[in-house]
Kinemage of the C-alpha trace (Angstrom):
@kinemage 1
@onewidth
@group {chain A} dominant
@subgroup {mainchain}
@vectorlist {calphas} color= white
{ca met a 1} P 147.655 125.707 164.780
{ca arg a 2} L 148.400 128.056 167.663
{ca leu a 3} L 150.726 131.052 167.374
{ca thr a 4} L 151.994 133.208 170.219
{ca leu a 5} L 151.353 136.932 169.893
{ca thr a 6} L 152.793 139.924 171.688
{ca arg a 7} L 150.487 142.332 173.526
{ca lys a 8} L 151.240 144.894 170.837
{ca gln a 9} L 150.126 142.532 168.072
{ca ala a 10} L 146.860 141.808 169.897
{ca ala a 11} L 146.268 145.243 171.471
{ca arg a 12} L 143.121 146.144 169.510
{ca ala a 13} L 141.555 142.702 169.874
{ca leu a 14} L 142.278 142.653 173.632
{ca glu a 15} L 140.732 146.100 173.968
{ca leu a 16} L 137.558 144.865 172.261
{ca thr a 17} L 137.268 141.542 174.094
{ca phe a 18} L 138.940 141.663 177.520
{ca pro a 19} L 139.874 145.318 178.206
{ca glu a 20} L 140.656 144.500 181.854
{ca tyr a 21} L 143.290 141.902 180.884
{ca arg a 22} L 146.818 143.052 181.757
{ca gly a 23} L 148.761 139.838 181.183
{ca arg a 24} L 151.235 138.973 178.450
{ca lys a 25} L 150.074 135.481 177.494
{ca val a 26} L 148.244 135.953 174.196
{ca ser a 27} L 147.899 133.548 171.301
{ca ile a 28} L 145.804 132.934 168.230
{ca glu a 29} L 144.502 129.620 166.970
{ca thr a 30} L 142.859 128.824 163.678
{ca cys a 31} L 140.127 126.217 163.806
{ca ala a 32} L 136.799 125.461 162.165
{ca arg a 33} L 135.070 124.345 165.384
{ca leu a 34} L 135.295 125.346 169.039
{ca thr a 35} L 134.256 123.381 172.128
{ca phe a 36} L 133.161 125.362 175.193
{ca cys a 37} L 134.667 123.873 178.350
{ca asp a 38} L 135.253 124.766 182.010
{ca leu a 39} L 132.476 127.360 182.051
{ca asn a 40} L 132.061 127.176 185.835
{ca trp a 41} L 134.628 127.567 188.592
{ca ser a 42} L 136.006 124.170 189.558
{ca gly a 43} L 139.197 123.763 191.549
{ca gly a 44} L 140.209 127.331 190.745
{ca ser a 45} L 139.796 126.856 186.991
{ca arg a 46} L 137.432 128.576 184.566
{ca asn a 47} L 137.195 129.847 180.981
{ca arg a 48} L 135.433 133.059 179.945
{ca tyr a 49} L 134.424 133.632 176.327
{ca val a 50} L 133.739 136.733 174.223
{ca ala a 51} L 132.657 136.590 170.575
{ca leu a 52} L 133.469 139.415 168.192
{ca asp a 53} L 131.867 139.742 164.763
{ca val a 54} L 134.537 141.708 162.947
{ca arg a 55} L 132.335 142.364 159.895
{ca asn a 56} L 129.975 144.665 161.783
{ca gly a 57} L 131.826 145.280 165.069
{ca arg a 58} L 129.255 143.544 167.282
{ca arg a 59} L 130.591 142.074 170.522
{ca ala a 60} L 128.862 139.308 172.446
{ca asp a 61} L 130.067 138.799 175.998
{ca leu a 62} L 129.277 135.172 176.660
{ca ala a 63} L 129.359 135.731 180.441
{ca ser a 64} L 125.876 134.271 180.638
{ca leu a 65} L 127.526 130.912 179.934
{ca asn a 66} L 129.288 131.224 183.306
{ca arg a 67} L 126.127 131.986 185.313
{ca asn a 68} L 124.379 128.627 185.135
{ca ala a 69} L 124.863 126.037 187.838
{ca pro a 70} L 127.352 123.339 186.798
{ca trp a 71} L 124.656 120.644 186.769
{ca ala a 72} L 122.410 122.833 184.571
{ca gln a 73} L 125.026 124.042 182.114
{ca pro a 74} L 123.718 123.391 178.593
{ca met a 75} L 126.797 124.788 176.841
{ca glu a 76} L 129.442 122.823 178.741
{ca gly a 77} L 131.069 120.556 176.174
{ca ala a 78} L 129.052 122.039 173.296
{ca thr a 79} L 130.911 122.283 170.006
{ca val a 80} L 130.062 125.102 167.612
{ca asp a 81} L 131.211 126.005 164.114
{ca leu a 82} L 133.163 129.242 163.878
{ca pro a 83} L 131.648 131.304 161.066
{ca ala a 84} L 133.840 133.393 158.784
{ca gly a 85} L 134.556 136.839 160.182
{ca val a 86} L 134.018 135.849 163.818
{ca val a 87} L 136.690 135.815 166.512
{ca val a 88} L 136.060 134.031 169.816
{ca ala a 89} L 138.364 135.059 172.647
{ca cys a 90} L 138.859 132.760 175.621
{ca his a 91} L 140.455 133.962 178.880
{ca ser a 92} L 141.552 130.948 180.900
{ca thr a 93} L 142.346 130.537 184.557
{ca phe a 94} L 143.749 127.168 185.644
{ca cys a 95} L 144.190 126.314 189.330
{ca gly a 96} L 144.114 130.009 190.165
{ca lys a 97} L 146.801 130.966 187.638
{ca asp a 98} L 146.170 133.147 184.623
{ca cys a 99} L 146.750 131.132 181.457
{ca gly a 100} L 146.177 134.036 179.094
{ca val a 101} L 143.843 134.818 176.231
{ca val a 102} L 143.457 132.700 173.105
{ca phe a 103} L 141.772 134.129 170.009
{ca tyr a 104} L 140.047 131.455 167.937
{ca val a 105} L 139.493 132.335 164.269
{ca ser a 106} L 138.322 130.322 161.319
{ca asp a 107} L 139.703 132.408 158.483
{ca glu a 108} L 142.388 134.887 157.592
{ca ser a 109} L 140.002 137.810 157.047
{ca ala a 110} L 139.035 137.782 160.722
{ca leu a 111} L 142.659 138.319 161.694
{ca ala a 112} L 143.045 141.617 159.894
{ca leu a 113} L 139.615 142.930 160.770
{ca ala a 114} L 140.103 142.207 164.471
{ca gly a 115} L 143.427 144.003 164.419
{ca leu a 116} L 145.383 140.836 165.112
{ca glu a 117} L 148.802 140.677 163.545
{ca leu a 118} L 150.584 137.446 162.840
{ca pro a 119} L 154.054 137.299 164.307
{ca pro a 120} L 156.554 137.981 161.519
{ca ser a 121} L 158.994 135.375 160.362
{ca pro a 122} L 162.656 136.252 160.404
{ca ala a 123} L 162.290 137.298 156.737
{ca ala a 124} L 159.601 139.995 157.408
{ca trp a 125} L 156.617 137.891 156.417
{ca ser a 126} L 154.233 139.138 153.716
{ca gly a 127} L 152.498 135.932 152.599
{ca thr a 128} L 149.137 134.355 153.320
{ca leu a 129} L 148.068 132.522 156.458
{ca ala a 130} L 148.251 129.175 154.642
{ca glu a 131} L 151.838 129.907 153.629
{ca phe a 132} L 152.617 131.074 157.160
{ca arg a 133} L 151.363 127.779 158.571
{ca ala a 134} L 153.803 125.926 156.336
{ca leu a 135} L 156.816 127.765 157.773
{ca asp a 136} L 159.103 126.151 160.302
{ca leu a 137} L 159.568 128.950 162.853
{ca gly a 138} L 161.800 127.055 165.207
{ca gly a 139} L 159.314 126.620 168.037
{ca glu a 140} L 157.254 129.808 167.589
{ca ala a 141} L 154.371 127.911 166.009
{ca val a 142} L 152.664 125.152 167.964
{ca arg a 143} L 150.633 122.749 165.910
{ca ser a 144} L 147.588 121.329 167.629
C-alpha cells in the first residue's frame, strides 16, 4: 500500500536520505520485498536508492548501484527482502521529470524511528498501521 506524505511528515527521513531533494512528491509504501530497477540512465529515467537502518542510524548510499555499465549491472532486477527496522528510499526520475521519493518499509517500527508520520485520517488517527490500512480515505491511500 502506498500513502502520500507531506514534506513536513517526511522532513527527517528526507534529511537523512536525500538532503538535496527539494520537491513535494513524497510517499511511503509498505512491502516485504523490493526490486531494484532502472539503476542506469536510459531515456532520461533513473532510480537512486538509499538504505537507512533506523535501529542504529547507519545510512548506506547505494549510489554504487548506479555506477556499473548497464550490461554489467548485477543488481538490475534483483529482488531483496526488506528487514525489520530498515527504510529504503528511492528517488525516481522518469523521462527527465522528477517523480519524487518513495520510502519503502517493511514494518511499523521503521516508520516512527525514521521520523516518518502517517497522514492522519479525518478523525485524528491514533491506531496501528494495520488498522490504518483498513481505512477508506477517499483516494488518499493507493493500494498496490
